[in-house]
All heavy atoms as TSV, in Angstrom:
chain	resi	resn	atom	element	x	y	z
A	1	MET	N	N	107.100	74.812	192.032
A	1	MET	CA	C	106.669	76.084	192.657
A	1	MET	C	C	105.511	75.770	193.577
A	1	MET	O	O	104.502	75.189	193.192
A	1	MET	CB	C	106.332	77.104	191.601
A	1	MET	CG	C	105.989	78.398	192.187
A	1	MET	SD	S	105.947	79.660	190.873
A	1	MET	CE	C	104.400	80.422	191.201
A	2	ASN	N	N	105.559	76.247	194.811
A	2	ASN	CA	C	104.494	76.096	195.787
A	2	ASN	C	C	103.473	77.142	195.585
A	2	ASN	O	O	103.751	78.366	195.369
A	2	ASN	CB	C	105.015	76.132	197.222
A	2	ASN	CG	C	105.812	74.917	197.556
A	2	ASN	OD1	O	105.662	73.878	196.941
A	2	ASN	ND2	N	106.717	75.001	198.503
A	3	THR	N	N	102.187	76.780	195.711
A	3	THR	CA	C	101.082	77.727	195.613
A	3	THR	C	C	100.793	78.232	197.026
A	3	THR	O	O	100.692	77.457	197.943
A	3	THR	CB	C	99.817	77.034	195.058
A	3	THR	OG1	O	100.163	76.464	193.784
A	3	THR	CG2	C	98.728	78.014	194.887
A	4	PRO	N	N	100.704	79.539	197.214
A	4	PRO	CA	C	100.365	80.105	198.520
A	4	PRO	C	C	99.047	79.533	198.981
A	4	PRO	O	O	98.115	79.369	198.210
A	4	PRO	CB	C	100.327	81.581	198.325
A	4	PRO	CG	C	101.005	81.835	196.995
A	4	PRO	CD	C	100.881	80.576	196.205
A	5	PRO	N	N	98.891	79.244	200.327
A	5	PRO	CA	C	97.645	78.701	200.843
A	5	PRO	C	C	96.412	79.566	200.498
A	5	PRO	O	O	95.389	79.029	200.243
A	5	PRO	CB	C	97.936	78.647	202.356
A	5	PRO	CG	C	99.359	78.649	202.546
A	5	PRO	CD	C	99.902	79.394	201.346
A	6	ALA	N	N	96.564	80.892	200.503
A	6	ALA	CA	C	95.435	81.731	200.235
A	6	ALA	C	C	94.902	81.506	198.824
A	6	ALA	O	O	93.693	81.536	198.591
A	6	ALA	CB	C	95.801	83.218	200.409
A	7	VAL	N	N	95.813	81.225	197.868
A	7	VAL	CA	C	95.389	81.014	196.507
A	7	VAL	C	C	94.823	79.602	196.341
A	7	VAL	O	O	93.752	79.422	195.722
A	7	VAL	CB	C	96.586	81.170	195.551
A	7	VAL	CG1	C	96.231	80.783	194.112
A	7	VAL	CG2	C	97.064	82.639	195.608
A	8	SER	N	N	95.400	78.609	196.930
A	8	SER	CA	C	94.954	77.263	196.768
A	8	SER	C	C	93.629	77.059	197.482
A	8	SER	O	O	92.849	76.170	197.118
A	8	SER	CB	C	95.982	76.271	197.284
A	8	SER	OG	O	96.193	76.426	198.663
A	9	ASN	N	N	93.329	77.810	198.534
A	9	ASN	CA	C	92.059	77.646	199.247
A	9	ASN	C	C	90.970	78.564	198.713
A	9	ASN	O	O	89.831	78.433	199.128
A	9	ASN	CB	C	92.275	77.910	200.745
A	9	ASN	CG	C	93.059	76.830	201.418
A	9	ASN	OD1	O	93.050	75.671	200.969
A	9	ASN	ND2	N	93.849	77.178	202.411
A	10	ALA	N	N	91.321	79.475	197.876
A	10	ALA	CA	C	90.333	80.458	197.365
A	10	ALA	C	C	89.384	79.702	196.383
A	10	ALA	O	O	89.767	78.805	195.665
A	10	ALA	CB	C	91.059	81.585	196.628
A	11	ALA	N	N	88.159	80.173	196.422
A	11	ALA	CA	C	87.160	79.588	195.516
A	11	ALA	C	C	87.320	80.161	194.107
A	11	ALA	O	O	87.652	81.355	193.942
A	11	ALA	CB	C	85.746	79.898	196.006
A	12	GLN	N	N	87.153	79.331	193.088
A	12	GLN	CA	C	87.258	79.779	191.746
A	12	GLN	C	C	86.058	80.684	191.367
A	12	GLN	O	O	84.916	80.417	191.795
A	12	GLN	CB	C	87.364	78.584	190.845
A	12	GLN	CG	C	88.588	77.767	191.018
A	12	GLN	CD	C	88.608	76.520	190.106
A	12	GLN	OE1	O	87.636	76.193	189.504
A	12	GLN	NE2	N	89.738	75.888	190.154
A	13	VAL	N	N	86.288	81.670	190.581
A	13	VAL	CA	C	85.315	82.626	190.183
A	13	VAL	C	C	84.083	81.940	189.527
A	13	VAL	O	O	82.939	82.281	189.814
A	13	VAL	CB	C	85.892	83.726	189.239
A	13	VAL	CG1	C	84.805	84.638	188.727
A	13	VAL	CG2	C	86.934	84.548	189.985
A	14	ALA	N	N	84.343	81.003	188.661
A	14	ALA	CA	C	83.298	80.293	187.944
A	14	ALA	C	C	82.389	79.591	188.890
A	14	ALA	O	O	81.163	79.519	188.776
A	14	ALA	CB	C	83.809	79.332	186.942
A	15	ARG	N	N	82.948	79.009	190.000
A	15	ARG	CA	C	82.129	78.327	190.981
A	15	ARG	C	C	81.339	79.290	191.838
A	15	ARG	O	O	80.195	79.022	192.254
A	15	ARG	CB	C	83.015	77.434	191.925
A	15	ARG	CG	C	83.544	76.261	191.097
A	15	ARG	CD	C	84.347	75.343	191.935
A	15	ARG	NE	N	84.762	74.157	191.162
A	15	ARG	CZ	C	85.664	73.305	191.605
A	15	ARG	NH1	N	86.216	73.479	192.768
A	15	ARG	NH2	N	85.928	72.292	190.848
A	16	ILE	N	N	81.903	80.433	192.100
A	16	ILE	CA	C	81.187	81.439	192.899
A	16	ILE	C	C	80.049	81.966	192.072
A	16	ILE	O	O	78.971	82.227	192.623
A	16	ILE	CB	C	82.139	82.600	193.306
A	16	ILE	CG1	C	83.126	82.063	194.363
A	16	ILE	CG2	C	81.369	83.805	193.881
A	16	ILE	CD1	C	84.199	83.044	194.724
A	17	ALA	N	N	80.221	82.156	190.779
A	17	ALA	CA	C	79.192	82.717	189.926
A	17	ALA	C	C	77.979	81.808	189.852
A	17	ALA	O	O	76.870	82.275	189.511
A	17	ALA	CB	C	79.749	82.948	188.559
A	18	THR	N	N	78.095	80.508	190.145
A	18	THR	CA	C	76.999	79.573	190.048
A	18	THR	C	C	76.390	79.319	191.443
A	18	THR	O	O	75.513	78.407	191.524
A	18	THR	CB	C	77.423	78.264	189.407
A	18	THR	OG1	O	78.405	77.655	190.211
A	18	THR	CG2	C	77.920	78.522	188.006
A	19	LEU	N	N	76.713	80.018	192.412
A	19	LEU	CA	C	76.171	79.781	193.757
A	19	LEU	C	C	74.652	80.055	193.785
A	19	LEU	O	O	74.170	80.949	193.098
A	19	LEU	CB	C	76.824	80.711	194.787
A	19	LEU	CG	C	78.239	80.338	195.188
A	19	LEU	CD1	C	78.794	81.398	196.187
A	19	LEU	CD2	C	78.272	78.953	195.878
A	20	MET	N	N	73.974	79.276	194.550
A	20	MET	CA	C	72.508	79.457	194.721
A	20	MET	C	C	72.245	79.702	196.240
A	20	MET	O	O	73.137	79.449	197.085
A	20	MET	CB	C	71.766	78.168	194.294
A	20	MET	CG	C	72.022	77.770	192.878
A	20	MET	SD	S	71.573	79.067	191.781
A	20	MET	CE	C	70.094	78.396	191.132
A	21	LEU	N	N	71.071	80.178	196.567
A	21	LEU	CA	C	70.750	80.459	197.966
A	21	LEU	C	C	70.882	79.224	198.841
A	21	LEU	O	O	71.257	79.281	200.048
A	21	LEU	CB	C	69.341	81.029	198.063
A	21	LEU	CG	C	69.209	82.479	197.649
A	21	LEU	CD1	C	67.765	82.937	197.757
A	21	LEU	CD2	C	70.095	83.396	198.496
A	22	ASP	N	N	70.591	78.022	198.259
A	22	ASP	CA	C	70.688	76.813	199.035
A	22	ASP	C	C	72.126	76.513	199.447
A	22	ASP	O	O	72.410	75.693	200.327
A	22	ASP	CB	C	70.175	75.611	198.248
A	22	ASP	CG	C	68.656	75.632	198.119
A	22	ASP	OD1	O	68.033	76.358	198.953
A	22	ASP	OD2	O	68.130	74.918	197.296
A	23	ASP	N	N	73.129	77.137	198.808
A	23	ASP	CA	C	74.554	76.953	199.119
A	23	ASP	C	C	74.971	77.769	200.318
A	23	ASP	O	O	76.140	77.639	200.811
A	23	ASP	CB	C	75.435	77.329	197.916
A	23	ASP	CG	C	75.125	76.407	196.707
A	23	ASP	OD1	O	74.902	75.213	196.929
A	23	ASP	OD2	O	75.199	76.940	195.564
A	24	VAL	N	N	74.152	78.674	200.783
A	24	VAL	CA	C	74.464	79.563	201.887
A	24	VAL	C	C	73.686	79.133	203.121
A	24	VAL	O	O	72.511	78.973	203.092
A	24	VAL	CB	C	74.096	81.014	201.577
A	24	VAL	CG1	C	74.443	81.924	202.732
A	24	VAL	CG2	C	74.834	81.468	200.303
A	25	GLY	N	N	74.399	78.908	204.196
A	25	GLY	CA	C	73.801	78.579	205.481
A	25	GLY	C	C	74.091	79.713	206.468
A	25	GLY	O	O	75.119	79.687	207.126
A	26	LEU	N	N	73.181	80.672	206.514
A	26	LEU	CA	C	73.453	81.800	207.508
A	26	LEU	C	C	73.392	81.374	208.914
A	26	LEU	O	O	74.108	81.852	209.726
A	26	LEU	CB	C	72.465	82.932	207.258
A	26	LEU	CG	C	72.598	83.699	205.904
A	26	LEU	CD1	C	71.490	84.720	205.767
A	26	LEU	CD2	C	73.949	84.332	205.833
A	27	GLY	N	N	72.473	80.388	209.222
A	27	GLY	CA	C	72.381	79.920	210.592
A	27	GLY	C	C	73.610	79.258	211.111
A	27	GLY	O	O	74.064	79.511	212.262
A	28	ASN	N	N	74.280	78.458	210.279
A	28	ASN	CA	C	75.514	77.793	210.706
A	28	ASN	C	C	76.774	78.463	210.151
A	28	ASN	O	O	77.845	77.964	210.301
A	28	ASN	CB	C	75.499	76.329	210.341
A	28	ASN	CG	C	75.450	76.059	208.879
A	28	ASN	OD1	O	75.401	77.029	208.095
A	28	ASN	ND2	N	75.367	74.848	208.457
A	29	ARG	N	N	76.522	79.606	209.475
A	29	ARG	CA	C	77.643	80.411	208.921
A	29	ARG	C	C	78.583	79.654	208.015
A	29	ARG	O	O	79.765	79.613	208.172
A	29	ARG	CB	C	78.416	81.075	210.075
A	29	ARG	CG	C	77.541	82.101	210.854
A	29	ARG	CD	C	78.271	82.610	212.003
A	29	ARG	NE	N	79.518	83.268	211.570
A	29	ARG	CZ	C	79.918	84.435	211.970
A	29	ARG	NH1	N	79.226	85.099	212.832
A	29	ARG	NH2	N	81.004	84.943	211.560
A	30	ARG	N	N	77.967	78.940	207.098
A	30	ARG	CA	C	78.681	78.149	206.097
A	30	ARG	C	C	78.289	78.448	204.696
A	30	ARG	O	O	77.124	78.834	204.410
A	30	ARG	CB	C	78.456	76.647	206.338
A	30	ARG	CG	C	78.929	76.110	207.627
A	30	ARG	CD	C	80.356	75.742	207.443
A	30	ARG	NE	N	80.871	75.118	208.684
A	30	ARG	CZ	C	82.102	75.214	209.051
A	30	ARG	NH1	N	82.992	75.859	208.359
A	30	ARG	NH2	N	82.514	74.624	210.181
A	31	LEU	N	N	79.231	78.355	203.801
A	31	LEU	CA	C	79.029	78.547	202.320
A	31	LEU	C	C	79.539	77.254	201.674
A	31	LEU	O	O	80.682	76.849	201.896
A	31	LEU	CB	C	79.750	79.728	201.840
A	31	LEU	CG	C	79.670	80.079	200.357
A	31	LEU	CD1	C	78.255	80.412	199.969
A	31	LEU	CD2	C	80.604	81.206	200.039
A	32	THR	N	N	78.663	76.626	200.884
A	32	THR	CA	C	79.086	75.426	200.218
A	32	THR	C	C	79.398	75.716	198.762
A	32	THR	O	O	78.532	76.210	198.034
A	32	THR	CB	C	77.997	74.325	200.273
A	32	THR	OG1	O	77.712	74.032	201.669
A	32	THR	CG2	C	78.455	73.052	199.642
A	33	ILE	N	N	80.643	75.486	198.363
A	33	ILE	CA	C	81.108	75.676	197.037
A	33	ILE	C	C	81.732	74.403	196.466
A	33	ILE	O	O	82.606	73.858	197.067
A	33	ILE	CB	C	82.222	76.766	196.966
A	33	ILE	CG1	C	81.667	78.097	197.544
A	33	ILE	CG2	C	82.698	76.990	195.547
A	33	ILE	CD1	C	82.686	79.184	197.627
A	34	ALA	N	N	81.055	73.925	195.411
A	34	ALA	CA	C	81.509	72.659	194.778
A	34	ALA	C	C	81.539	71.493	195.782
A	34	ALA	O	O	82.480	70.697	195.857
A	34	ALA	CB	C	82.929	72.839	194.131
A	35	GLY	N	N	80.515	71.495	196.646
A	35	GLY	CA	C	80.421	70.413	197.607
A	35	GLY	C	C	81.290	70.542	198.858
A	35	GLY	O	O	81.237	69.688	199.740
A	36	ARG	N	N	82.000	71.551	198.933
A	36	ARG	CA	C	82.916	71.795	200.126
A	36	ARG	C	C	82.374	72.926	200.939
A	36	ARG	O	O	82.227	74.059	200.469
A	36	ARG	CB	C	84.305	72.141	199.641
A	36	ARG	CG	C	85.276	72.339	200.734
A	36	ARG	CD	C	86.717	72.511	200.245
A	36	ARG	NE	N	87.525	72.834	201.320
A	36	ARG	CZ	C	88.663	73.550	201.185
A	36	ARG	NH1	N	89.078	73.931	200.068
A	36	ARG	NH2	N	89.352	73.823	202.253
A	37	ALA	N	N	82.071	72.675	202.248
A	37	ALA	CA	C	81.591	73.698	203.139
A	37	ALA	C	C	82.745	74.535	203.650
A	37	ALA	O	O	83.752	74.041	204.045
A	37	ALA	CB	C	80.841	73.055	204.295
A	38	ARG	N	N	82.507	75.879	203.579
A	38	ARG	CA	C	83.548	76.805	204.031
A	38	ARG	C	C	82.919	77.747	205.065
A	38	ARG	O	O	81.786	78.142	204.914
A	38	ARG	CB	C	84.031	77.662	202.861
A	38	ARG	CG	C	84.671	76.848	201.789
A	38	ARG	CD	C	84.828	77.665	200.495
A	38	ARG	NE	N	85.310	76.894	199.401
A	38	ARG	CZ	C	86.584	76.872	198.987
A	38	ARG	NH1	N	87.489	77.649	199.631
A	38	ARG	NH2	N	86.954	76.135	198.010
A	39	PRO	N	N	83.615	78.040	206.103
A	39	PRO	CA	C	83.084	78.948	207.141
A	39	PRO	C	C	82.971	80.374	206.596
A	39	PRO	O	O	83.784	80.811	205.777
A	39	PRO	CB	C	84.120	78.883	208.269
A	39	PRO	CG	C	85.379	78.492	207.622
A	39	PRO	CD	C	85.000	77.653	206.421
A	40	LEU	N	N	81.960	81.088	207.032
A	40	LEU	CA	C	81.794	82.487	206.761
A	40	LEU	C	C	82.374	83.348	207.898
A	40	LEU	O	O	82.214	82.952	209.083
A	40	LEU	CB	C	80.324	82.862	206.571
A	40	LEU	CG	C	79.626	82.226	205.379
A	40	LEU	CD1	C	78.111	82.554	205.441
A	40	LEU	CD2	C	80.223	82.690	204.079
A	41	ASP	N	N	83.020	84.427	207.557
A	41	ASP	CA	C	83.557	85.343	208.559
A	41	ASP	C	C	82.430	86.165	209.118
A	41	ASP	O	O	81.252	86.007	208.805
A	41	ASP	CB	C	84.700	86.174	208.016
A	41	ASP	CG	C	84.203	87.094	206.867
A	41	ASP	OD1	O	83.006	87.231	206.681
A	41	ASP	OD2	O	85.112	87.606	206.141
A	42	ASP	N	N	82.759	87.101	210.000
A	42	ASP	CA	C	81.728	87.916	210.597
A	42	ASP	C	C	81.017	88.885	209.694
A	42	ASP	O	O	79.841	89.192	209.836
A	42	ASP	CB	C	82.313	88.749	211.767
A	42	ASP	CG	C	82.749	87.908	212.957
A	42	ASP	OD1	O	82.244	86.781	213.102
A	42	ASP	OD2	O	83.718	88.308	213.676
A	43	LEU	N	N	81.715	89.321	208.631
A	43	LEU	CA	C	81.137	90.308	207.721
A	43	LEU	C	C	80.252	89.682	206.644
A	43	LEU	O	O	79.294	90.299	206.201
A	43	LEU	CB	C	82.297	91.100	207.052
A	43	LEU	CG	C	81.913	92.211	206.111
A	43	LEU	CD1	C	81.065	93.218	206.834
A	43	LEU	CD2	C	83.214	92.842	205.546
A	44	ALA	N	N	80.615	88.522	206.175
A	44	ALA	CA	C	79.898	87.870	205.079
A	44	ALA	C	C	78.381	87.743	205.266
A	44	ALA	O	O	77.624	88.100	204.354
A	44	ALA	CB	C	80.508	86.530	204.734
A	45	PRO	N	N	77.864	87.272	206.400
A	45	PRO	CA	C	76.416	87.175	206.538
A	45	PRO	C	C	75.715	88.514	206.415
A	45	PRO	O	O	74.676	88.632	205.881
A	45	PRO	CB	C	76.234	86.560	207.925
A	45	PRO	CG	C	77.460	85.853	208.174
A	45	PRO	CD	C	78.548	86.632	207.483
A	46	LYS	N	N	76.354	89.565	206.974
A	46	LYS	CA	C	75.750	90.928	206.933
A	46	LYS	C	C	75.703	91.402	205.501
A	46	LYS	O	O	74.700	91.953	205.015
A	46	LYS	CB	C	76.581	91.885	207.803
A	46	LYS	CG	C	76.260	93.345	207.542
A	46	LYS	CD	C	75.577	93.945	208.717
A	46	LYS	CE	C	75.336	95.413	208.580
A	46	LYS	NZ	N	74.325	95.833	207.661
A	47	LEU	N	N	76.818	91.193	204.772
A	47	LEU	CA	C	76.856	91.630	203.347
A	47	LEU	C	C	75.781	90.891	202.558
A	47	LEU	O	O	75.126	91.493	201.675
A	47	LEU	CB	C	78.242	91.399	202.734
A	47	LEU	CG	C	79.349	92.289	203.270
A	47	LEU	CD1	C	80.670	91.859	202.703
A	47	LEU	CD2	C	79.073	93.745	203.004
A	48	LEU	N	N	75.636	89.613	202.800
A	48	LEU	CA	C	74.710	88.813	202.050
A	48	LEU	C	C	73.253	89.269	202.352
A	48	LEU	O	O	72.458	89.476	201.400
A	48	LEU	CB	C	74.819	87.335	202.356
A	48	LEU	CG	C	73.893	86.422	201.678
A	48	LEU	CD1	C	74.051	86.505	200.130
A	48	LEU	CD2	C	74.093	85.005	202.062
A	49	THR	N	N	72.903	89.431	203.585
A	49	THR	CA	C	71.532	89.894	203.903
A	49	THR	C	C	71.299	91.315	203.415
A	49	THR	O	O	70.188	91.636	202.889
A	49	THR	CB	C	71.204	89.779	205.410
A	49	THR	OG1	O	72.233	90.505	206.153
A	49	THR	CG2	C	71.217	88.342	205.876
A	50	ASP	N	N	72.321	92.154	203.469
A	50	ASP	CA	C	72.173	93.489	202.901
A	50	ASP	C	C	71.869	93.441	201.383
A	50	ASP	O	O	71.035	94.132	200.849
A	50	ASP	CB	C	73.360	94.389	203.116
A	50	ASP	CG	C	73.507	94.816	204.583
A	50	ASP	OD1	O	72.526	94.623	205.381
A	50	ASP	OD2	O	74.530	95.396	204.925
A	51	TRP	N	N	72.638	92.591	200.654
A	51	TRP	CA	C	72.422	92.440	199.222
A	51	TRP	C	C	71.036	91.913	198.913
A	51	TRP	O	O	70.381	92.399	198.016
A	51	TRP	CB	C	73.478	91.516	198.634
A	51	TRP	CG	C	73.053	90.978	197.283
A	51	TRP	CD1	C	72.766	89.750	196.933
A	51	TRP	CD2	C	72.886	91.777	196.072
A	51	TRP	NE1	N	72.371	89.636	195.636
A	51	TRP	CE2	C	72.426	90.856	195.030
A	51	TRP	CE3	C	73.042	93.097	195.737
A	51	TRP	CZ2	C	72.172	91.317	193.778
A	51	TRP	CZ3	C	72.795	93.529	194.457
A	51	TRP	CH2	C	72.343	92.593	193.471
A	52	LEU	N	N	70.557	90.879	199.640
A	52	LEU	CA	C	69.258	90.334	199.418
A	52	LEU	C	C	68.141	91.332	199.702
A	52	LEU	O	O	67.158	91.405	198.985
A	52	LEU	CB	C	69.018	89.067	200.261
A	52	LEU	CG	C	69.923	87.865	199.834
A	52	LEU	CD1	C	69.793	86.747	200.842
A	52	LEU	CD2	C	69.609	87.452	198.445
A	53	ASP	N	N	68.299	92.173	200.762
A	53	ASP	CA	C	67.354	93.233	201.008
A	53	ASP	C	C	67.301	94.230	199.922
A	53	ASP	O	O	66.287	94.676	199.426
A	53	ASP	CB	C	67.697	93.963	202.357
A	53	ASP	CG	C	67.352	93.140	203.560
A	53	ASP	OD1	O	66.571	92.180	203.409
A	53	ASP	OD2	O	67.903	93.473	204.651
A	54	TYR	N	N	68.493	94.658	199.405
A	54	TYR	CA	C	68.600	95.580	198.304
A	54	TYR	C	C	67.926	94.995	197.063
A	54	TYR	O	O	67.140	95.672	196.396
A	54	TYR	CB	C	70.074	95.927	197.980
A	54	TYR	CG	C	70.269	96.623	196.647
A	54	TYR	CD1	C	69.967	97.983	196.540
A	54	TYR	CD2	C	70.644	95.942	195.562
A	54	TYR	CE1	C	70.100	98.600	195.317
A	54	TYR	CE2	C	70.844	96.561	194.317
A	54	TYR	CZ	C	70.530	97.905	194.228
A	54	TYR	OH	O	70.693	98.511	193.024
A	55	ARG	N	N	68.239	93.728	196.759
A	55	ARG	CA	C	67.692	93.084	195.608
A	55	ARG	C	C	66.166	92.987	195.705
A	55	ARG	O	O	65.486	93.229	194.683
A	55	ARG	CB	C	68.274	91.667	195.466
A	55	ARG	CG	C	67.929	90.978	194.214
A	55	ARG	CD	C	68.411	89.515	194.191
A	55	ARG	NE	N	68.183	88.881	192.937
A	55	ARG	CZ	C	66.984	88.527	192.495
A	55	ARG	NH1	N	65.893	88.767	193.146
A	55	ARG	NH2	N	66.878	87.944	191.267
A	56	ARG	N	N	65.653	92.667	196.855
A	56	ARG	CA	C	64.233	92.573	196.989
A	56	ARG	C	C	63.523	93.896	196.807
A	56	ARG	O	O	62.453	93.981	196.218
A	56	ARG	CB	C	63.898	91.996	198.392
A	56	ARG	CG	C	62.427	91.758	198.719
A	56	ARG	CD	C	62.105	91.105	200.006
A	56	ARG	NE	N	62.895	91.616	201.108
A	56	ARG	CZ	C	63.836	90.894	201.766
A	56	ARG	NH1	N	64.109	89.678	201.425
A	56	ARG	NH2	N	64.453	91.419	202.794
A	57	HIS	N	N	64.177	95.017	197.234
A	57	HIS	CA	C	63.530	96.310	197.038
A	57	HIS	C	C	63.754	96.855	195.641
A	57	HIS	O	O	62.883	97.482	195.077
A	57	HIS	CB	C	64.157	97.326	198.027
A	57	HIS	CG	C	63.701	97.105	199.409
A	57	HIS	ND1	N	63.805	95.892	200.083
A	57	HIS	CD2	C	63.116	97.964	200.292
A	57	HIS	CE1	C	63.290	96.030	201.297
A	57	HIS	NE2	N	62.832	97.262	201.446
A	58	ARG	N	N	64.895	96.522	195.014
A	58	ARG	CA	C	65.214	97.008	193.631
A	58	ARG	C	C	64.421	96.276	192.580
A	58	ARG	O	O	63.897	96.888	191.639
A	58	ARG	CB	C	66.703	96.830	193.360
A	58	ARG	CG	C	67.172	97.184	192.021
A	58	ARG	CD	C	67.053	98.717	191.810
A	58	ARG	NE	N	67.614	99.121	190.525
A	58	ARG	CZ	C	66.878	99.209	189.374
A	58	ARG	NH1	N	65.607	98.902	189.366
A	58	ARG	NH2	N	67.459	99.575	188.290
A	59	TRP	N	N	64.255	94.971	192.734
A	59	TRP	CA	C	63.554	94.148	191.770
A	59	TRP	C	C	62.513	93.268	192.495
A	59	TRP	O	O	62.624	92.046	192.614
A	59	TRP	CB	C	64.508	93.236	190.996
A	59	TRP	CG	C	65.518	93.938	190.233
A	59	TRP	CD1	C	65.346	94.643	189.087
A	59	TRP	CD2	C	66.933	94.109	190.586
A	59	TRP	NE1	N	66.549	95.195	188.677
A	59	TRP	CE2	C	67.496	94.948	189.601
A	59	TRP	CE3	C	67.696	93.694	191.636
A	59	TRP	CZ2	C	68.851	95.250	189.612
A	59	TRP	CZ3	C	69.039	94.052	191.716
A	59	TRP	CH2	C	69.602	94.792	190.628
A	60	PRO	N	N	61.433	93.918	192.975
A	60	PRO	CA	C	60.475	93.175	193.880
A	60	PRO	C	C	59.658	92.048	193.163
A	60	PRO	O	O	59.181	91.184	193.838
A	60	PRO	CB	C	59.527	94.311	194.305
A	60	PRO	CG	C	59.641	95.401	193.303
A	60	PRO	CD	C	61.030	95.300	192.794
A	61	THR	N	N	59.571	92.119	191.867
A	61	THR	CA	C	58.743	91.096	191.180
A	61	THR	C	C	59.617	89.907	190.701
A	61	THR	O	O	59.027	88.896	190.210
A	61	THR	CB	C	58.023	91.699	189.947
A	61	THR	OG1	O	58.936	92.242	189.056
A	61	THR	CG2	C	57.044	92.786	190.418
A	62	GLN	N	N	60.919	90.016	190.786
A	62	GLN	CA	C	61.742	88.909	190.294
A	62	GLN	C	C	61.933	87.876	191.402
A	62	GLN	O	O	62.192	88.177	192.567
A	62	GLN	CB	C	63.099	89.410	189.874
A	62	GLN	CG	C	63.044	90.106	188.534
A	62	GLN	CD	C	64.460	90.398	187.988
A	62	GLN	OE1	O	65.457	90.142	188.673
A	62	GLN	NE2	N	64.517	90.843	186.777
A	63	ARG	N	N	61.770	86.622	191.011
A	63	ARG	CA	C	61.960	85.476	191.922
A	63	ARG	C	C	63.403	85.169	192.106
A	63	ARG	O	O	64.174	85.244	191.138
A	63	ARG	CB	C	61.157	84.314	191.345
A	63	ARG	CG	C	61.146	83.089	192.194
A	63	ARG	CD	C	60.320	82.035	191.521
A	63	ARG	NE	N	60.713	80.725	192.037
A	63	ARG	CZ	C	61.594	79.931	191.489
A	63	ARG	NH1	N	62.189	80.275	190.368
A	63	ARG	NH2	N	61.921	78.843	192.017
A	64	ILE	N	N	63.779	84.844	193.278
A	64	ILE	CA	C	65.160	84.393	193.568
A	64	ILE	C	C	65.184	82.875	193.451
A	64	ILE	O	O	64.512	82.171	194.141
A	64	ILE	CB	C	65.688	84.840	194.945
A	64	ILE	CG1	C	65.692	86.364	195.021
A	64	ILE	CG2	C	67.029	84.288	195.258
A	64	ILE	CD1	C	66.072	86.900	196.418
A	65	SER	N	N	66.003	82.365	192.514
A	65	SER	CA	C	66.124	80.942	192.290
A	65	SER	C	C	66.923	80.290	193.444
A	65	SER	O	O	67.931	80.802	193.877
A	65	SER	CB	C	66.823	80.694	191.004
A	65	SER	OG	O	66.893	79.265	190.793
A	66	THR	N	N	66.433	79.149	193.925
A	66	THR	CA	C	67.200	78.467	195.004
A	66	THR	C	C	67.718	77.132	194.532
A	66	THR	O	O	68.367	76.421	195.299
A	66	THR	CB	C	66.277	78.183	196.206
A	66	THR	OG1	O	65.146	77.412	195.797
A	66	THR	CG2	C	65.820	79.467	196.852
A	67	CYS	N	N	67.464	76.726	193.372
A	67	CYS	CA	C	68.033	75.503	192.763
A	67	CYS	C	C	68.006	75.463	191.295
A	67	CYS	O	O	67.456	76.255	190.643
A	67	CYS	CB	C	67.427	74.271	193.333
A	67	CYS	SG	S	65.636	74.198	193.123
């Protein structure tokens, strides 16, 4: 049975759950998951920066881990 390309190229949930800020390159619009760089679409950088802004306002004293 062949696996559809969307499924075989999708990132596994466990790998996404362990992402760190260093895995995200907003400048070059890349996301690195398990050592593989993937392009970000137009919406992803906006969603990420919106989440980080929300997080910074909601929990201002918590440090964001980068590694």
